C-alpha positions in Angstrom: -119.8 65.7 31.2 -122.9 64.2 32.6 -125.9 64.1 30.8 -128.8 64.7 33.1 -131.7 64.7 30.7 -134.8 62.7 31.2 -136.3 60.4 28.8 -139.2 61.4 26.8 -142.6 61.7 28.3 -145.8 60.8 26.4 -146.4 64.8 26.4 -143.3 65.0 24.7 -143.9 62.4 22.0 -147.2 63.9 21.4 -145.7 67.5 20.9 -143.1 66.2 18.5 -145.7 64.1 16.5 -147.7 67.6 16.0 -144.6 69.3 14.9 -144.2 66.7 12.2 -147.6 67.3 10.7 -147.2 71.4 10.8 -145.9 73.2 7.7 -142.7 74.3 8.8 -141.4 76.6 6.2 -144.9 78.2 5.6 -145.3 78.9 9.1 -142.0 80.6 9.6 -142.7 82.4 6.3 -145.9 83.8 7.7 -143.8 84.8 10.9 -141.1 86.5 9.0 -143.6 88.4 7.3 -145.5 89.5 10.5 -142.4 90.1 12.6 -141.1 92.7 9.9 -144.6 94.3 9.7 -144.7 98.0 11.1 -148.2 98.9 11.5 -148.9 99.8 15.0 -152.2 97.5 15.1 -150.0 94.6 15.2 -146.6 95.6 16.1 -147.3 97.3 19.7 -150.1 94.8 21.1 -147.7 91.6 20.0 -144.5 93.0 21.3 -146.1 93.9 24.9 -147.6 90.3 24.8 -144.6 88.9 24.2 -142.8 90.8 27.0 -145.3 89.6 29.2 -145.6 86.1 28.3 -141.8 85.4 28.4 -140.6 88.0 31.0 -138.4 89.7 28.8 -135.9 92.0 30.7 -135.5 95.1 28.8 -133.2 97.2 31.4 -130.2 96.1 29.3 -131.4 97.1 26.0 -129.9 99.9 24.0 -133.7 101.0 23.5 -135.9 100.3 26.5 -138.9 101.8 25.1 -140.7 98.6 23.4 -142.9 101.1 21.5 -139.9 102.8 19.6 -138.9 99.7 17.6 -140.2 99.9 14.2 -141.1 96.4 14.0 -141.4 93.3 16.2 -138.1 91.9 14.7 -136.2 95.0 15.4 -137.5 94.8 19.1 -136.4 90.9 19.1 -132.8 91.3 17.7 -132.3 94.5 20.0 -128.8 95.6 20.7 -127.4 95.7 24.2 -126.2 98.8 26.1 -122.5 99.2 25.6 -120.8 97.4 28.4 -123.8 95.2 29.4 -121.7 92.2 29.0 -118.1 91.7 29.8 -116.1 89.5 27.4 -113.7 87.1 29.0 -110.6 89.1 29.2 -108.0 86.1 29.3 -106.6 85.5 25.7 -106.7 82.0 26.4 -110.6 81.8 27.7 -113.3 80.8 25.3 -116.1 83.2 25.5 -119.4 82.2 25.6 -121.4 83.3 22.3 -124.5 84.0 23.3 -127.1 84.5 26.2 -129.1 81.1 26.7 -128.7 77.7 28.2 -126.4 74.8 27.8 -128.2 72.0 26.0 -125.4 69.5 26.1 -121.4 69.7 26.0 -118.5 67.4 26.2 -116.6 65.5 24.1 -117.4 63.9 20.5 -117.1 60.2 20.5 -116.6 58.1 17.1 -117.9 61.3 15.5 -121.0 61.8 17.3 -122.5 64.6 19.7 -125.1 63.9 22.6 -128.5 65.4 21.5 -130.1 64.2 24.6 -130.5 61.2 26.7 -130.4 58.0 24.2 -130.1 60.6 21.3 -127.0 61.0 19.1 -126.0 62.5 15.8 -123.0 62.9 13.7 -120.8 66.0 13.3 -120.8 65.1 9.6 -124.5 65.0 9.4 -124.2 68.4 11.2 -121.9 69.7 8.6 -123.7 68.9 5.6 -122.5 65.2 5.2 -118.9 66.9 5.0 -116.8 63.9 6.5 -113.7 65.6 5.7 -114.6 68.5 7.6 -116.1 66.3 10.6 -112.5 64.7 10.7 -110.9 68.1 11.9 -113.3 67.4 15.0 -113.0 63.8 15.8 -112.7 63.4 19.5 -112.9 67.0 19.9 -115.5 69.2 21.8 -118.8 70.4 21.5 -121.3 72.7 23.1 -125.0 73.2 22.5 -126.6 76.3 23.9 -130.3 77.1 23.3 -131.7 80.4 23.1 -135.2 80.9 24.7 -137.2 83.5 23.7 -136.8 86.2 26.2 -132.9 85.9 25.5 -130.8 88.4 23.6 -130.4 87.1 19.8 -127.3 88.0 18.4 -124.6 85.7 18.1 -120.7 87.0 19.0 -117.5 85.4 18.4 -115.8 83.2 21.2 -112.2 83.7 20.3 -110.1 85.8 17.6 -110.7 83.9 14.3 -110.7 84.2 10.4 -113.6 82.7 8.5 -112.6 79.9 6.0 -116.0 78.6 4.7 -119.8 78.9 4.9 -122.1 76.2 4.4 -126.0 76.4 4.1 -127.7 73.0 4.8 -131.6 72.9 4.2 -134.0 71.2 6.3 -137.0 71.0 8.4 -137.6 73.5 11.3 -138.5 71.4 14.4 -138.6 73.5 17.4 -135.3 72.9 19.5 -136.3 73.0 22.9 -135.8 70.1 25.3 -138.7 68.2 24.8 -138.3 68.0 21.1 -134.4 67.2 21.5 -135.7 64.2 23.7 -138.0 62.8 20.7 -137.0 63.8 17.3 -134.0 61.8 16.3 -131.0 63.8 14.6 -132.8 66.9 15.3 -129.9 69.4 15.0 -128.6 67.4 11.7 -132.4 67.6 10.4 -133.0 71.1 10.7 -132.2 74.0 8.3 -128.8 75.5 9.6 -125.8 77.5 8.7 -122.3 76.4 9.7 -119.3 78.8 9.5 -116.0 77.3 9.6 -113.2 79.3 11.4 -109.4 79.3 11.7 -108.0 79.9 15.0 -104.9 79.9 17.0 -105.7 76.5 18.4 -106.9 75.0 15.2 -110.2 74.8 13.5 -113.6 75.9 14.9 -117.1 75.5 13.7 -120.0 77.5 14.8 -123.4 75.9 13.8 -126.7 78.2 13.5 -129.5 76.1 13.6 -132.8 77.2 12.6 -136.1 76.1 14.3 -139.9 76.4 14.1 -140.7 80.3 13.3 -137.0 80.7 12.9 -137.3 81.7 9.5 -134.1 83.8 9.0 -130.5 83.6 9.8 -127.9 86.1 9.0 -124.3 86.8 9.4 -122.5 89.9 9.4 -120.3 89.1 6.2 -123.1 87.7 4.2 -126.2 89.5 5.6 -129.7 87.4 5.6 -128.9 84.2 4.4 -132.4 82.5 4.9 -134.9 82.9 3.7 -135.3 81.8 1.1 -135.5 78.3 1.8 -133.4 76.1 -1.0 -133.2 72.5 -1.5 -129.6 71.8 -1.9 -126.5 72.3 0.2 -124.5 75.2 -0.8 -121.2 76.4 0.5 -119.0 79.3 0.2 -115.2 79.2 0.6 -113.0 82.3 1.6 -109.4 83.0 0.7 -106.4 83.4 3.1 -107.9 87.4 3.3 -111.4 86.4 4.4 -113.1 88.3 7.3 -111.3 88.2 10.7 -113.4 88.6 13.8 -112.1 89.9 17.0 -113.4 87.8 20.4 -116.6 89.5 21.5 -117.5 90.7 17.9 -120.8 90.3 16.6 -120.9 87.7 13.7 -124.6 86.9 13.4 -128.0 86.9 14.9 -131.4 84.8 14.9 -134.4 86.5 13.7 -136.6 84.7 16.4 -134.5 82.4 18.6 -132.9 78.8 18.2 -129.6 77.3 18.9 -125.6 77.5 18.5 -123.8 74.5 18.4 -119.7 74.7 18.7 -117.3 72.4 17.6 -113.5 72.4 18.7 -110.6 70.1 17.8 -109.2 67.5 19.9 -106.5 69.1 22.4 -107.4 72.4 21.3 -109.4 73.6 24.5 -111.1 72.2 27.5 -114.6 73.2 28.9 -115.0 74.8 32.3 -115.5 71.5 34.3 -118.1 73.8 36.6 -120.7 73.7 33.3 -123.2 71.4 32.9 -126.6 70.6 31.0 -128.9 72.9 32.0 -127.0 75.8 33.3 -127.8 79.3 32.1 -125.3 81.2 30.4 -124.4 84.8 29.3 -122.6 86.4 26.3 -118.9 86.9 27.2 -118.5 84.5 30.2 -115.7 82.1 30.0 -116.5 78.6 28.7 -113.3 77.2 28.9 -109.8 77.7 28.1 -107.9 77.1 24.8 -104.2 75.4 24.3 -101.7 76.4 25.6 -103.4 77.1 28.7 -105.1 73.5 29.3 
């Protein structure tokens, strides 16, 4: 698929320069504390300001009254009403795991993914310098989906799968918006992230949950909150043959504040819908592509 990103502007570079000077983890720890504060003097005015600032639509939320959430984080990670999203029913359809917008998607070439025009990063770097894992996705597919502040922030499974490994990779917490992607090399392989490896009917699949500025917390349904604490070394956990199995559409994790999900799929395991391209909004459950044997 074509790369429609524009080159970085002067304002993009200034924004990236400012971010390099910020104490990323200190700011994220502060936001982590504030987001869980249940005091009305903070919770109510901040939640209402956020709704106005980012035009948040609560009509599909399970709880539509913002004042009934016990904390800002509870509001931010709000559940949807049952039936608010339709999960692609075709067993060969890959369902979109989140509400958001496509940053980039296409094929890996020489183990590299497109970050933005003129910027690439490696699958090995994304997976914590695990070259043997990256080889499983050589010449495969990738999709990078950005979650904006107004989006629903729970993450769901694109297909039936069994968890085989989870990798925590420490790093910075740059913003992951388009301006930063155009200016910060190896952005998604530099930020703190959690890579979840699955076995599926069409081969291995990776779902990488990438942290960002003020995104001080990533959690999964099987491990709970993984970060914080922020650590200095890569850690991983493997799962036996009876590891957690999740069905398509099931919740697998969430961002406590917003960020990015990157999908990695094996060569000849699937194809993306040709109508998708960078910049297009997507919704949880819509078809992203098809898996083998329905190619």
